[in-house]
PLY file of the C-alpha trace (Angstrom):
ply
format ascii 1.0
element vertex 338
property float x
property float y
property float z
element edge 337
property int vertex1
property int vertex2
end_header
58.32 -18.54 211.13
57.13 -18.00 214.86
55.84 -20.73 217.30
52.57 -20.66 218.68
53.32 -22.87 221.43
50.27 -24.75 221.10
50.69 -28.71 222.05
47.16 -29.77 222.55
44.19 -30.07 220.25
41.02 -32.26 221.10
41.32 -35.58 219.59
38.13 -36.79 217.78
36.48 -39.86 219.22
35.66 -41.56 215.89
39.38 -41.59 214.64
41.11 -44.92 215.13
43.05 -45.63 212.17
47.13 -45.36 212.63
47.39 -45.73 208.68
46.06 -43.71 205.75
46.34 -46.05 202.74
43.38 -45.17 200.54
40.03 -43.40 200.47
37.65 -46.25 199.26
37.87 -47.88 202.68
37.16 -44.77 204.83
33.81 -44.02 206.21
32.30 -40.33 205.36
32.70 -39.36 208.85
36.23 -40.17 208.83
36.51 -38.15 205.83
34.82 -35.44 207.37
37.18 -35.62 210.47
40.22 -35.37 208.23
38.75 -32.21 206.35
37.62 -30.56 209.80
41.15 -31.34 211.17
42.77 -29.97 208.29
40.66 -26.65 208.37
41.26 -26.11 212.01
45.14 -26.87 211.72
45.24 -24.35 208.49
43.63 -21.64 210.63
45.64 -22.37 213.83
48.81 -22.06 211.68
47.57 -18.79 210.04
47.45 -20.60 206.74
50.85 -21.72 207.12
52.75 -18.59 208.43
53.19 -20.15 212.05
54.22 -23.18 213.57
52.69 -25.59 216.17
54.33 -27.92 218.85
51.77 -30.68 218.16
54.24 -33.31 216.98
57.42 -32.12 218.76
59.83 -35.13 219.19
58.59 -37.34 216.40
60.02 -37.96 213.18
58.61 -38.24 209.42
60.35 -40.32 207.09
59.67 -39.79 203.11
60.37 -42.85 201.15
59.63 -42.05 197.64
60.44 -44.53 195.05
59.03 -42.08 192.20
60.12 -38.67 191.30
57.80 -36.17 193.26
57.92 -32.09 193.88
54.72 -31.08 195.49
53.91 -34.31 197.41
57.39 -34.61 199.17
57.70 -30.84 199.81
54.27 -30.86 201.08
54.78 -33.46 203.78
57.80 -32.44 204.80
56.60 -28.91 205.41
53.32 -30.29 206.97
55.46 -32.33 209.58
57.81 -29.41 210.14
54.88 -26.99 210.98
53.77 -29.29 213.49
57.27 -29.40 215.18
58.32 -32.77 213.84
61.58 -33.78 212.19
61.89 -35.06 208.55
64.03 -38.04 207.14
64.41 -37.64 203.34
64.90 -40.61 201.28
65.58 -41.16 197.58
65.94 -44.31 196.12
68.43 -43.07 193.72
71.98 -43.78 195.33
70.55 -45.93 198.12
70.67 -49.55 199.01
67.67 -50.04 196.72
69.83 -49.50 193.92
72.26 -52.47 195.26
69.50 -54.78 195.36
67.77 -54.52 198.87
64.08 -54.73 198.93
62.09 -51.81 199.46
60.47 -53.64 202.49
63.90 -54.47 204.12
64.67 -50.25 203.60
61.61 -49.35 205.01
62.37 -51.50 208.13
65.99 -49.85 208.20
64.47 -46.62 208.17
61.84 -47.56 210.97
64.65 -48.81 213.32
66.18 -45.28 213.20
63.24 -44.28 215.23
60.65 -42.65 213.13
56.83 -42.42 213.66
55.46 -42.28 210.08
56.54 -43.62 206.82
55.29 -41.92 203.99
55.84 -43.68 200.78
55.37 -43.50 197.10
55.60 -46.35 194.50
54.83 -47.19 191.35
53.29 -50.73 192.34
49.85 -50.71 193.59
49.31 -52.17 197.13
52.85 -51.46 198.33
51.56 -49.19 201.16
49.43 -51.88 202.37
52.25 -54.25 202.35
54.46 -51.89 204.68
51.33 -51.35 206.79
51.56 -55.17 207.52
55.37 -55.20 208.10
56.04 -52.12 209.91
55.03 -51.10 213.60
55.31 -47.19 212.54
52.22 -45.55 210.74
52.02 -45.60 206.92
50.99 -42.82 204.65
50.13 -43.47 201.15
51.62 -40.73 198.88
50.39 -42.59 195.81
50.92 -46.41 194.66
50.78 -46.93 190.95
47.34 -45.88 189.78
45.49 -47.32 192.83
45.22 -44.00 194.97
46.52 -40.86 196.34
44.59 -40.22 199.34
45.78 -37.11 200.53
45.38 -35.39 197.06
41.83 -36.52 197.04
41.43 -35.01 200.41
42.94 -31.65 199.52
40.84 -31.49 196.51
37.85 -31.93 198.72
38.75 -29.39 201.28
39.42 -26.74 198.49
35.91 -27.45 196.88
34.63 -27.26 200.62
36.32 -23.82 201.11
34.53 -22.30 198.26
31.23 -24.25 198.24
30.51 -24.69 201.97
30.32 -28.45 201.37
30.12 -31.19 198.78
26.93 -32.96 198.68
24.70 -32.28 195.94
27.64 -30.80 193.84
28.58 -32.02 190.13
32.08 -32.59 190.05
33.84 -33.59 186.67
37.17 -35.28 186.80
38.46 -34.97 182.97
41.33 -36.56 181.22
43.43 -39.63 181.77
41.12 -41.69 184.31
42.79 -44.97 183.37
46.53 -43.92 184.73
45.30 -41.67 187.40
45.62 -42.51 191.24
44.20 -39.04 191.78
41.05 -39.69 189.86
40.37 -42.77 192.11
40.70 -41.03 195.35
38.58 -38.21 194.43
35.98 -40.76 192.85
35.50 -42.65 196.31
35.72 -39.53 198.50
33.48 -37.52 196.59
31.01 -40.17 196.10
31.16 -40.62 199.94
30.27 -37.21 200.79
27.43 -36.96 198.49
28.69 -35.32 195.27
27.64 -36.33 191.83
30.79 -37.60 189.93
31.32 -37.40 186.20
34.45 -39.29 184.40
35.23 -37.39 181.21
37.60 -38.41 178.55
38.31 -40.40 175.49
36.88 -43.89 175.41
40.61 -45.42 175.68
41.01 -43.59 178.90
37.47 -43.96 180.39
36.24 -47.41 181.15
32.49 -47.98 180.93
32.71 -50.07 183.86
32.81 -46.96 186.06
29.19 -46.60 185.30
28.66 -49.90 186.92
29.73 -48.68 190.45
27.64 -45.51 190.47
29.52 -42.74 188.48
28.61 -41.21 185.38
30.66 -41.75 182.19
30.74 -39.32 179.47
33.03 -38.76 176.41
32.23 -35.20 175.32
33.35 -32.44 177.68
31.19 -29.86 175.81
27.91 -31.91 176.61
28.84 -32.07 180.42
29.96 -28.56 181.00
26.86 -26.64 181.67
26.13 -28.86 184.44
29.46 -28.80 186.26
29.86 -27.05 189.58
33.84 -28.37 189.35
36.05 -29.21 187.08
39.27 -31.23 187.81
41.77 -31.48 184.83
43.70 -34.48 185.07
47.28 -34.77 183.23
47.88 -37.02 180.47
50.33 -39.31 182.06
52.41 -40.36 179.09
54.89 -42.02 181.18
52.39 -44.56 182.23
50.93 -45.22 178.77
52.18 -48.14 177.18
49.99 -47.56 173.70
48.56 -44.61 172.00
45.26 -43.79 173.48
44.11 -40.89 170.95
45.74 -39.78 167.56
47.42 -36.74 169.02
47.90 -34.14 171.65
46.45 -31.43 169.26
43.10 -33.58 168.72
42.98 -34.32 172.35
43.09 -30.69 173.29
40.71 -29.71 170.70
38.28 -31.94 172.47
39.17 -31.80 176.09
41.51 -28.78 176.87
39.72 -26.15 179.16
39.92 -23.01 177.34
38.58 -19.41 177.07
35.69 -20.55 174.67
34.53 -23.12 177.01
34.95 -20.96 180.20
32.13 -18.76 178.42
29.98 -22.04 178.32
30.50 -22.92 181.74
28.67 -22.10 185.02
29.68 -18.42 185.97
31.00 -19.73 189.57
32.72 -22.87 188.17
35.90 -23.98 190.09
38.90 -25.02 187.68
41.10 -27.72 189.33
44.35 -29.62 188.59
46.33 -31.91 190.71
49.56 -30.72 189.30
51.95 -30.63 187.32
49.84 -29.38 184.51
50.67 -29.47 180.81
49.61 -26.15 179.68
48.02 -26.11 176.39
47.12 -29.77 176.70
44.33 -30.23 179.53
44.17 -26.49 180.10
45.02 -23.17 178.52
47.26 -20.43 180.30
44.72 -17.94 180.39
42.29 -20.53 182.38
44.84 -21.81 184.37
45.91 -18.37 185.54
42.51 -17.04 185.61
40.03 -15.96 188.36
38.18 -19.34 188.46
41.41 -21.39 189.00
42.05 -22.80 192.37
45.19 -24.63 191.42
47.66 -22.85 193.67
45.03 -22.99 196.44
44.91 -26.85 196.45
48.74 -26.62 197.02
48.31 -24.64 199.99
45.63 -27.02 201.31
47.80 -29.94 200.68
49.87 -28.99 203.50
46.74 -28.53 205.79
45.22 -32.04 204.70
48.78 -33.60 205.35
49.28 -31.90 208.79
46.04 -33.35 209.68
46.68 -36.96 208.55
50.05 -36.78 210.25
48.43 -35.77 213.67
45.39 -37.84 213.32
47.54 -41.16 212.66
49.80 -40.30 215.56
47.33 -40.06 217.89
45.61 -43.17 217.08
48.86 -45.02 217.21
49.99 -43.21 220.58
46.55 -44.67 221.97
46.84 -47.98 220.76
50.41 -48.87 221.31
52.26 -51.15 219.21
50.66 -52.77 216.22
52.16 -56.06 217.03
49.25 -58.84 217.80
46.58 -56.83 215.95
44.33 -59.43 214.35
43.67 -57.44 211.27
44.12 -54.24 209.22
41.00 -52.80 208.28
42.34 -51.36 205.27
42.62 -53.44 202.10
43.81 -52.92 198.52
45.35 -54.60 195.59
48.55 -56.63 197.08
51.87 -55.66 195.78
53.63 -58.71 193.96
0 1
1 2
2 3
3 4
4 5
5 6
6 7
7 8
8 9
9 10
10 11
11 12
12 13
13 14
14 15
15 16
16 17
17 18
18 19
19 20
20 21
21 22
22 23
23 24
24 25
25 26
26 27
27 28
28 29
29 30
30 31
31 32
32 33
33 34
34 35
35 36
36 37
37 38
38 39
39 40
40 41
41 42
42 43
43 44
44 45
45 46
46 47
47 48
48 49
49 50
50 51
51 52
52 53
53 54
54 55
55 56
56 57
57 58
58 59
59 60
60 61
61 62
62 63
63 64
64 65
65 66
66 67
67 68
68 69
69 70
70 71
71 72
72 73
73 74
74 75
75 76
76 77
77 78
78 79
79 80
80 81
81 82
82 83
83 84
84 85
85 86
86 87
87 88
88 89
89 90
90 91
91 92
92 93
93 94
94 95
95 96
96 97
97 98
98 99
99 100
100 101
101 102
102 103
103 104
104 105
105 106
106 107
107 108
108 109
109 110
110 111
111 112
112 113
113 114
114 115
115 116
116 117
117 118
118 119
119 120
120 121
121 122
122 123
123 124
124 125
125 126
126 127
127 128
128 129
129 130
130 131
131 132
132 133
133 134
134 135
135 136
136 137
137 138
138 139
139 140
140 141
141 142
142 143
143 144
144 145
145 146
146 147
147 148
148 149
149 150
150 151
151 152
152 153
153 154
154 155
155 156
156 157
157 158
158 159
159 160
160 161
161 162
162 163
163 164
164 165
165 166
166 167
167 168
168 169
169 170
170 171
171 172
172 173
173 174
174 175
175 176
176 177
177 178
178 179
179 180
180 181
181 182
182 183
183 184
184 185
185 186
186 187
187 188
188 189
189 190
190 191
191 192
192 193
193 194
194 195
195 196
196 197
197 198
198 199
199 200
200 201
201 202
202 203
203 204
204 205
205 206
206 207
207 208
208 209
209 210
210 211
211 212
212 213
213 214
214 215
215 216
216 217
217 218
218 219
219 220
220 221
221 222
222 223
223 224
224 225
225 226
226 227
227 228
228 229
229 230
230 231
231 232
232 233
233 234
234 235
235 236
236 237
237 238
238 239
239 240
240 241
241 242
242 243
243 244
244 245
245 246
246 247
247 248
248 249
249 250
250 251
251 252
252 253
253 254
254 255
255 256
256 257
257 258
258 259
259 260
260 261
261 262
262 263
263 264
264 265
265 266
266 267
267 268
268 269
269 270
270 271
271 272
272 273
273 274
274 275
275 276
276 277
277 278
278 279
279 280
280 281
281 282
282 283
283 284
284 285
285 286
286 287
287 288
288 289
289 290
290 291
291 292
292 293
293 294
294 295
295 296
296 297
297 298
298 299
299 300
300 301
301 302
302 303
303 304
304 305
305 306
306 307
307 308
308 309
309 310
310 311
311 312
312 313
313 314
314 315
315 316
316 317
317 318
318 319
319 320
320 321
321 322
322 323
323 324
324 325
325 326
326 327
327 328
328 329
329 330
330 331
331 332
332 333
333 334
334 335
335 336
336 337
């Protein structure tokens, strides 16, 4: 992979955040900056075929307390394509297994001289806790069912590439809304950028409270399908469910799976998305997942661009602000880890 040698890029004047913890707290112009920067970096790297030197000499630590394939690999590649080093951490076999707290583990990793901690944890609020405790930048790679900000951003970037923008589009998130951090990041991000967002799924997985804060709630995919410009099909997260939320997988698929028959009733230019991993035959059938309307693999590619943008922007803000010590407040708030 050739190195283009690029070491400078104009830094956006509106970006001052040194952490990326959630999309709910971001302003629309900040989301726009993230998306614009991601597109610029994707173009500069030739879609990921070339390396830049924008972050040479910096180190990104991936602290994952939950399993991950796409997100962990994507952050690692994003850092390396901007010239940074990476440090990979897995809780299995670490001092966490010996009783060390995750905060102490993160502080130990920071003491090794890292510039970012990318963290995934099953407890909502853990990235916010780390952002208060650490001096380096913190990126949320998923905290329980709270948020997954870079997934929301890469989904928006993918839509924007195909539609030219987000304002005025009708986007439906279909499936396990109750347990999906991806859904929450998409909901907040899309709403801020002017899209009309529908949450659709069984009543047991889609709370009516979403309607109280400006989202359309639906329980029939067939009823909303003709209006949708984009469908984002969320995986049923059996591992997070403590009860039975629908009679059977077969019945769920009959009501909510995107299949060839439903494709014939959808808009001709509909985009089919899924954050992955997908359950073929449950949320989506193979012919749709692999068909011409699917942008699932484009989402994966755009994930690297979005994470390059996040790393570069956070590093730039941290370099300009210096030590976090002495700051009076952190502008990003979220549920606290217990």
